[in-house]
C-alpha positions in Angstrom: 12.8 4.0 8.3 15.8 3.8 10.6 15.0 1.5 13.5 15.8 4.0 16.2 14.4 7.0 14.5 10.7 6.4 14.9 11.1 5.9 18.7 13.1 9.1 18.8 10.5 11.0 16.8 7.7 10.0 19.1 9.7 11.1 22.0 10.4 14.5 20.4 6.8 15.1 19.4 5.5 14.1 22.8 7.6 16.9 24.2 6.3 19.2 21.5 9.6 19.4 19.9 10.3 20.5 16.4 10.6 18.0 13.7 12.8 18.7 10.9 12.3 19.8 7.4 10.1 20.9 4.6 7.8 20.2 1.9 9.3 20.8 -1.5 8.1 21.2 -5.1 10.8 19.5 -7.1 14.3 20.9 -6.7 15.8 22.5 -3.7 14.1 25.5 -2.3 17.1 27.5 -1.0 17.4 30.5 1.3 20.4 32.8 1.5 21.3 35.8 3.7 19.7 39.1 2.6 19.0 42.3 4.4 15.5 43.7 4.0 13.1 46.4 5.1 9.6 45.3 5.9 6.7 47.5 5.0 3.7 46.2 7.0 1.2 48.8 5.7 -1.9 47.1 4.4 -0.8 43.6 5.6 -3.2 41.3 7.5 -2.0 39.5 10.6 -1.3 35.8 10.1 -0.1 32.8 12.0 3.6 32.0 12.4 4.8 28.7 13.9 8.4 28.8 15.1 10.3 25.7 16.2 13.9 25.1 17.1 15.6 21.8 16.2 16.7 21.4 19.8 14.3 18.8 21.5 14.1 20.8 24.7 12.6 23.8 23.1 8.8 23.4 22.2 7.3 25.2 19.2 5.5 28.6 19.6 2.6 30.1 17.7 2.2 33.8 17.2 0.0 36.2 15.2 2.2 38.6 13.2 1.9 41.1 10.4 4.5 40.0 7.9 4.8 39.9 4.2 5.6 36.6 2.4 9.0 37.8 1.2 10.0 39.2 4.5 9.1 35.9 6.1 11.5 34.1 3.7 14.3 36.7 4.1 14.3 36.3 7.8 15.4 32.7 7.5 18.9 32.5 6.1 20.8 29.5 5.1 18.0 27.1 4.4 15.2 26.0 2.2 11.5 26.7 1.8 8.4 25.7 0.0 4.6 26.3 -0.1 1.6 24.0 0.1 -2.1 24.6 0.0 -5.2 23.2 1.6 -8.2 21.5 0.0 -11.4 22.0 1.8 -9.2 23.5 4.5 -8.7 20.2 6.4 -6.6 18.5 3.7 -3.2 19.3 2.2 -2.8 18.9 -1.6 -0.3 16.3 -2.7 1.2 16.0 0.7 2.8 12.6 0.1 4.5 13.9 -3.1 6.0 16.7 -1.0 7.3 14.2 1.6 8.7 12.0 -1.2 10.9 14.8 -2.5 11.9 16.1 0.9 14.8 13.7 1.5 16.3 14.3 -1.9 16.0 18.1 -1.7 17.6 18.3 1.7 20.4 15.9 0.7 21.2 18.0 -2.4 21.2 21.2 -0.4 23.4 19.9 2.4 25.9 18.4 -0.1 26.0 21.5 -2.3 28.8 23.0 -0.2 31.4 20.9 1.7 31.7 23.3 4.7 27.9 23.5 5.0 27.7 19.7 4.9 30.3 19.4 7.7 28.5 21.9 9.9 25.0 20.5 9.3 25.9 16.8 9.7 27.7 17.7 12.9 24.7 19.5 14.3 22.3 16.7 13.2 24.5 14.1 14.9 24.6 16.2 18.0 20.7 16.4 18.1 19.7 12.9 16.9 22.8 10.9 17.7 25.2 9.3 15.4 23.0 6.2 14.8 20.3 8.5 13.5 22.4 11.1 11.6 21.0 9.9 8.2 17.4 9.8 9.3 16.5 13.0 7.6 16.8 11.2 4.3 13.7 9.1 5.1 10.3 10.0 3.8 8.7 8.5 6.9 10.8 10.8 9.0 9.3 13.9 7.5 5.8 12.5 7.5 6.0 11.8 11.2 7.8 15.0 12.0 5.8 17.6 10.0 2.2 16.5 10.6 2.0 18.0 14.2 3.4 21.4 13.1 1.1 21.6 10.1 -1.9 20.7 12.2 -0.9 23.2 14.8 -0.7 26.0 12.2 -4.1 25.2 10.6 -5.8 25.0 14.0 -4.3 28.3 15.1 -5.3 29.9 11.8 -8.9 28.6 12.2 -9.1 30.0 15.8 -7.9 33.3 14.5 -10.6 33.2 11.8 -13.3 32.5 14.4 -11.9 35.2 16.7 -12.0 37.8 13.9 -15.4 36.7 12.8 -17.0 37.0 16.2 -15.2 40.0 17.5 -12.7 38.1 19.6 -15.3 35.8 21.1 -13.7 32.4 21.1 -16.0 29.6 19.9 -15.7 26.0 20.9 -14.2 23.5 18.6 -17.7 22.2 17.5 -18.3 25.2 15.4 -18.8 24.3 11.7 -17.4 27.6 10.4 -14.2 27.3 8.6 -11.7 29.8 7.0 -11.0 30.1 3.3 -8.4 27.8 1.8 -4.9 28.4 3.4 -1.4 28.7 2.0 1.2 27.1 4.2 4.9 28.0 3.7 7.5 26.1 5.5 10.9 27.7 5.9 13.8 25.8 7.4 17.2 27.2 8.3 20.2 25.0 9.1 22.2 27.9 10.6 20.6 28.6 13.0 18.6 25.3 13.0 15.1 26.6 13.0 11.8 25.6 11.4 9.0 28.1 10.7 5.5 27.9 9.2 3.7 30.8 7.6 -0.1 30.2 7.4 -2.3 32.7 5.6 -5.4 32.8 3.4 -4.9 31.6 -0.1 -5.4 34.6 -2.3 -6.7 34.0 -5.8 -7.2 36.4 -8.6 -10.4 36.4 -10.8 -9.6 33.6 -13.2 -11.5 35.3 -16.1 -9.6 36.9 -19.0 -6.2 36.5 -17.4 -3.1 37.4 -19.5 0.6 36.7 -19.2 3.6 38.9 -20.1 6.5 37.3 -21.9 9.8 38.8 -20.7 13.4 38.0 -21.5 15.2 36.3 -18.7 16.2 33.1 -17.0 16.8 31.6 -13.6 20.2 30.6 -12.5 20.0 26.9 -11.7 16.3 26.7 -12.3 15.8 23.4 -10.3 17.0 25.3 -7.2 14.6 27.9 -5.7 17.1 30.3 -4.1 16.2 33.3 -2.0 18.2 35.4 -4.4 15.4 34.7 -6.9 13.0 36.3 -4.5 15.0 39.5 -4.8 15.6 39.3 -8.5 12.0 38.8 -9.5 10.8 41.8 -7.5 11.2 44.1 -10.6 9.2 41.7 -12.7 6.5 41.3 -10.1 5.8 45.0 -10.6 4.3 44.0 -14.0 1.6 42.0 -12.2 -1.9 43.6 -12.1 -5.4 42.3 -11.4 -5.5 41.2 -15.1 -1.8 40.3 -15.6 -1.5 37.0 -13.7 2.1 36.0 -14.4 5.3 36.9 -16.1 6.7 34.0 -18.2 10.4 34.0 -19.0 11.9 33.3 -22.4 15.5 32.8 -23.5 16.7 36.0 -25.4 18.6 33.9 -27.9 16.3 31.0 -28.7 13.0 32.8 -27.9 11.8 29.7 -26.2 9.5 30.2 -23.2 10.6 28.3 -20.0 8.6 29.0 -16.9 6.8 31.7 -14.9 7.9 33.6 -11.8 5.9 31.2 -9.7 4.4 28.7 -12.2 5.0 26.2 -14.9 3.9 27.1 -18.4 2.1 25.0 -21.0 1.0 25.6 -24.6 -1.5 23.6 -26.7 -0.3 23.2 -30.3 -1.9 21.7 -33.4 -0.4 18.3 -34.3 1.6 18.3 -37.5 -0.5 17.3 -40.5 1.2 14.0 -41.0 0.5 13.0 -37.3 -3.1 14.1 -37.6 -3.6 12.0 -40.8 -2.0 8.9 -39.4 -3.7 9.2 -36.0 -7.0 10.3 -37.2 -7.7 9.5 -40.9 -11.3 10.6 -40.6 -10.5 14.0 -39.1 -11.2 15.8 -42.4 -14.8 14.4 -42.3 -15.6 15.7 -38.8 -18.3 18.1 -40.1 -20.2 15.1 -41.4 -20.5 13.6 -37.9 -23.8 14.8 -36.3 -22.5 13.9 -32.8 -19.8 16.7 -33.0 -19.8 20.4 -33.3 -16.7 22.5 -33.7 -15.7 25.6 -31.7 -13.7 28.0 -33.9 -11.3 30.7 -33.1 -11.8 34.2 -34.3 -9.6 33.6 -37.4 -11.8 30.7 -38.4 -9.4 27.9 -37.5 -10.8 24.9 -35.8 -9.6 24.8 -32.2 -11.5 22.1 -30.6 -14.6 19.9 -30.6 -17.4 19.0 -28.3 -19.9 16.2 -28.2 -23.6 16.7 -28.4 -23.7 16.6 -24.6 -21.5 19.7 -24.4 -18.5 17.9 -23.0 -15.1 17.9 -24.6 -14.6 15.1 -27.2 -11.4 13.8 -25.9 -10.9 11.4 -28.8 -10.9 14.3 -31.2 -8.8 16.5 -29.0 -6.0 13.8 -28.6 -5.9 13.3 -32.3 -5.7 17.0 -33.2 -3.6 18.6 -30.5 -0.6 18.1 -28.2 0.7 19.8 -25.1 4.1 21.5 -25.2 6.1 22.4 -22.1 9.8 22.8 -21.0 11.6 19.6 -20.1 11.1 18.9 -16.3 14.9 18.8 -15.9 15.2 22.4 -17.0 12.6 24.0 -14.7 11.3 23.9 -11.2 8.8 21.1 -11.7 5.7 21.8 -9.6 3.2 19.4 -8.0 0.5 20.5 -10.4 2.8 20.1 -13.4 3.2 16.5 -12.3 -0.6 16.1 -12.2 -0.9 17.6 -15.7 1.7 15.1 -17.0 -0.3 12.3 -15.3 -3.5 13.4 -16.9 -1.9 13.5 -20.3 -0.4 10.0 -19.9 -3.7 8.6 -18.6 -5.8 10.2 -21.3 -3.6 9.6 -24.2 -2.7 13.3 -24.7 0.6 13.8 -26.5 3.3 15.8 -24.7 6.2 17.6 -26.4 8.9 18.3 -23.9 10.2 21.3 -26.0 10.0 24.8 -24.6 7.2 26.7 -26.5 8.6 29.0 -29.1 7.5 32.6 -29.6 7.9 32.2 -33.3 5.1 29.6 -33.1 3.0 32.0 -31.2 3.4 34.6 -34.0 2.4 32.1 -36.6 -0.7 31.0 -34.8 0.6 27.6 -33.8 -0.4 28.2 -30.2 -4.1 27.4 -29.9 -4.3 27.3 -26.2 -2.1 28.0 -23.1 -2.2 27.6 -19.4 -0.1 28.0 -16.3 0.0 25.8 -13.2 0.9 26.2 -9.6 -0.2 25.1 -6.2 -2.5 28.1 -5.7 -3.8 28.4 -9.3 -4.0 24.7 -10.1 -4.6 25.0 -13.9 -5.3 28.6 -15.1 -6.2 29.0 -18.8 -4.5 31.9 -20.5 -6.1 33.4 -23.6 -4.0 36.5 -24.2 -0.2 37.0 -24.3 1.6 40.3 -24.1 5.1 40.8 -25.4 6.7 43.2 -23.0 9.4 44.6 -25.3 6.8 45.3 -28.0 4.0 46.3 -25.8 1.6 44.3 -28.0 -1.0 41.7 -27.2 -1.7 38.5 -29.1 -5.0 36.7 -28.6 -4.7 32.9 -28.4 -8.3 32.2 -27.5 -9.7 29.2 -25.6 -9.2 25.5 -26.3 -11.3 22.6 -25.0 -8.2 20.5 -24.3 -7.1 23.1 -21.8 -10.5 22.9 -20.1 -10.4 19.1 -20.1 -6.9 19.1 -18.4 -8.2 21.7 -15.9 -11.2 19.6 -15.0 -9.1 16.4 -14.6 -6.4 18.1 -12.5 -9.1 19.5 -10.2 -10.5 15.9 -9.8 -7.0 14.5 -9.1 -6.2 17.3 -6.6 -9.2 16.3 -4.5 -8.1 12.7 -4.6 -4.4 13.4 -4.1 -4.7 15.1 -0.7 -4.0 14.1 2.9 -6.3 14.8 5.8 -4.6 16.8 8.5 -7.5 18.2 10.6 
């Protein structure tokens, strides 16, 4: 960390001043100017933390009725990202967010020369010329954001207790805690403002979820621009209690890339030559009393479990592989990173080739799942092709369940205590 930055940060935080920037998933989460009309009907009040970059202006906490999109659209010329809690008091993969913060901000600032000149001039004015590059330090963001995150979670907890007990404020010793929270951090560089949006983490029933495959792509997929928030609204109308996500595919290659708010994975059978070389005894599995197969409705063998009822990872790794888009072509999420780690640690083969719809139609997809901060790993058993209005049943696969279980374990380990 820059020698003078840490002292400056402590001074700023002691005066309850704003820190600086955001968490980020992988690329730059970018905001641009857009006009909007907010419909607050049916919305639940939530916590908003607002903080100027100017040291003399302390942050404020308010309870507002505001949709997620309207919150983002109110913050032009900046970046945003979302995180989630684990057991409410911890933030999932917080260090990973901090590690990508410096790179994301640097890319955003340098994306436009006039923006770079304005932002660097303002940062120099606020932090001083000797600290003008401090925002590129991971330590800088760790020190700066903790107080604002903690403030947001504490205010949200107090709101929960007030609502629960009819506005009777309980003391801090109460053991009652809210549901898991979603924390969105939005940063604008013109004007220079930091805001947190803290609300309950809403999850759909994970049972029997389907996805819709739809033609389309994101411009500059590693940059999460606010224009995408507007563009995806029509596709979001396809989401229902059962339809969990819309996954985009290239209209020319028919390769599936990513969801509106998720990364997409498919489990495929290994080619026969790879199965034979990796597992020469695979054809004799039925002779092994320690294993029993789980078959799909078409009679094909999709996975195996041991006599204890747990996935037989040795069989799974020698029979299947995971396919997903190359990380450089999509917005790589925190959970996608955990999936890749699980595959590397457990010897699961990964094909960084975007899954093909033609393989789906020829029954090469034997499992599928989507990942995001809120969903973690969500198995998908049915796929709907929007332009054909037809559904294809993939079914379940024990490799998906294994990855799901392992990611949940890592998520608990890879979290930082805030409260």
